[in-house]
N, C-alpha and C positions, 0 to 999 in steps of 0.2 A: 632515507639511509639505514632504520632501525636495523636491515638484513645485513649492511656492509661488513666487509671484514674489519673494517676500520671500527665499527661500533661494536663487534665482537674481540675484538683487541683492546679496547679500552677497557671493557669490563674484567678482561684477565690479565692488565698489566697494572703495575704500581708506581709510586712515584712522580714524577712529573709526565711520564709516559700518556697518561690518559688526554691531559689538557694539551699536550701536543699534538697528539692524534685528532683532538677534536679541531685545532687552529689548521690543520695540515688538509683534513678533510673539506674546512672552508676555503682553504687556500685552492685546491685541485678543482673544486666545482665551482668557485666564482671565477676562476681565470682559464678555467679549460672548459667553460660550457662553449666554448665557440670551435673546439676542436684543438688537441694538441699534438705536435711533434717532440717526441721526446728522447733527447740524447742518451744514448744508449750504449755502454760501454761492455756489460756483462758482469761488472762488478759488483759488490755487494749494494753500494748505494744507489745505481740506476736502476739495478734489478726490483732492488725492493718496492722504489719508487714507480718503477712500471706495472708492479704487480697492482697496489694500490690504486694507481691512476685507472688501469683497466677495469678493476673492481667497481669504482664509481662512476667512470663514463663510458665503458665499453667499446665501442667500434670507434668514439671520437676522440681515440689515443693510437698512434703507433708509436712502435721503437725504433731508432735509426741507429747504425751502427756505421762510423766513418772508417773505410777501407784504407790505411795510408803506408808509408814507408818507415813510418815510426810507431805502428800499430802491431803487437806481436802476432804472427800468423795464427798459433794456437787459440789465441783469444777470440779471435772471429768464431771459431768453431763453438766457445764455451759459450759467446754470446747466442749464436743460433740454436745452442741447447737450452739456455735457461728463456728464451722466448716462447720456443715450444711449449716448456714449463710450465709458465705463465698463461698462455694461449694468445698472448698479444701478436699484431700482426706486425712482420719484423722487414725492415728494409736495410739494405744494405748499399752507401753510398762510396764512391772514391775521392779522397782528398790527395793532394799534395803538396805538402809543407815545403817542400825542400825547393819547390818551383821558385820560392819569395826567399830572396837574398835575404831580406830582414830576418826571417826566421834562421836559415842556413848559416848564418853569421853566429848564431850562435849567443844573443846577449843575453843579459838578465832576465830582460824581460820577453823572451822567446816566447813562452806559454800564450801569451797577449797573441801574437799573430796566429798560432796554432788555434785557439781558443775563436778567433775573429773569422777565420776560413771554414770550421767548423758551422758557428752558427749561420753564416753566410750561407753554407749550402744547405742548412735545416732550413731557412727562411724561404728559400728558394721552393723546396718540397713543401713547405706549408700552404705556399701561394698556389700550389699545382693541386694540393688536395682541398684547396677552400679551407682550412684549418688557419685559427686566428694567433696561436700561441705555441711557443717553445719551452719545454720546459728542460732542465739542466741539473745535476745530482750532485752539485757542491753542497757541503753539510756544513755546519755552524762549527764544526771543531777545525775545518779546514783554515777557514777567515785567520786562524792565529800564526798561520804559516806565512812562507813566500808562496803567493798566489797571485802573479800580473795578469794569468787568464783571466781572474774577475772581472777586471775593468772592462773586459770585452763583454760581458754579461751586463754592465751596468749601462753601455753603450746602447743598448736596444729595449725601446719601450715595451716591445712584447714577448721577451725572453726573461723567464721566471726562475726562481732557485726555492722551490717547496719546502726543501729541508731547511735552509737559511731561513726562511720565515717563519717555520713553527718553532726554530730553534733546538732540532735534533742535533743532537752530536752523533759522532761515530759507532761509539760503543752503543748509543741506545739506538740507532739504526740496526745495530748487529741482532739486537734485541728481537725488534720488531719483525726481524729477515726469519730469525730462528723459530717465533710464533707460529710465522706464517707458513712455516716447513720447507723455505726456500731452500735450494741444495747449494748455495752460493753462501750462505750465512756466515760461514767462517773461512770464506774465501781470502787468502792475504790480500793486502791492498795493492792496486795495480797503477802504474805510470807508465808514459809512453817511453819507448826506448831512447829517445832526444835526453832523456834525463841521467842517462850513463856517460855524458861526455861533458866534460867540465865547460864551463861556459866560456867563450870567446874563443874555443876551440872548434874549426868550422863541421859542421853536421854533414854527411855525405851517405849516400844511401848502403854503399860497403860498408863501412863502420857500426850502422844500425843491422845492416845484415849479421855481421860477424858476431856482435852482441846479442843478438837473439838466439842464431846459434850454440853459444857458447852457455848461454842462462838453460838453454834446453837441455843442453849436455850436462851442466852440472846438476840438475834435476834428477834426470834420469841415473845417473850413474850412485850418485847417492841419496835419493829419498827426499832431500829438503823440498820443502813446499814453497817458501819464501828466498829469493835468491835475486841479487842485484851484480851484472860483471862492470864495473865501472871502468871506462877506457879513458885513461890517464895517458891520451898520445902514445900509446902503444904499450904501455903498464897496465895488466888487468887486476884492477883490486876487485876481490871477491866478497860481497857481502851475503851472509846467510842469516836465516832468521836467529836470532840470540840464544832459544832452547833448542836451535838445531845445530849449532857449531859442532857438536859432538860427531855429526854424522859424517862430516869432511875429514875429521881429523884422523883419517886412516892411512898410513902409508902408499898403500897401492892405489887407493881412489884419488889420493892428491898426485901420483905420479901421471895417471891415466888423464886426470885432469890438465895437468901440465903439459902431456904430451897435445893433447887435442886442441889445447889454447894455441899453442905454439905454431900447430897446423895452421890455424886460423889466422896468423899472423902476429901474436902478441907477443913482444920480447919477454917482458918479464911477468911472471904469474905471483901474484900474492894474494894472502886471505887476510881479511880486515878482521882483528881480532876482537874487533867492538861488536861485529856482529850488524845487520841491518839494523837502520833509523832512518827514519825519514828525513830529508832535508840535507844529508850529509854533502853533497855536492855543492850547498850554499857557503860552505868553508873556501871553496876555490872563487868565492868574489873577494876583490880586495876589500880590507876591513872588516869583514863579515866572520862571525863567532862560530865556533861548530856548534850544531845542534845536537 
């Protein structure tokens, strides 16, 4: 391991990161020695984990992206690009969460059913490849939020979360990604399209598609990098990065966004003055407080 990227990163890092990297290397090598199928969204967490796993395990790790109605189309292209950048073998499998009524009804533990289907697909691929473990990219910071999907991880004896086990926070992962020179080191956080629909409002393919189109349009016309178009039963609540709000506060841009989103079927189009923040949809759960 003396020539590994992790070893070099430990020498160039400060604070708690060197010790966490040592623990991370132990987790990857011990639990991944029988081969790893890695859940790969193309976001900073899974991409950084993929780069480090590939450095330590080589061909004994593959990255797998699930293509589904809840996954934005342009993210799949990003995932393919970053996989090529890393050099890791990349598979794309298809999942269909909407075929499960448990998911489509959109309960507050919706993510559990999505994660369970994903892990089941990854388990099947692992068996085909004769690999023993599945890795996924939940980080230590995630555990403080609303994460019912992590319950699906706990149900599997051979599914591991190396970032959690080594105590890495989201900010620390970004530091590591930047040191590795990964193009995604400053990529905005991802979330599946279903997170744009309030709990207990049914998720349909049509609603997911119009949210996807709406978000891509807002990005293209305003130049924002972080955007969510929350679909409140036909009312669009647009969140953009807090430091990017000025980019949409232009009369012509706002008029064009209104035109496009009405064309997509939204009755009312609003701009959330607080800007983007994780977990804003948890306020739709009865008894929940805003985060």
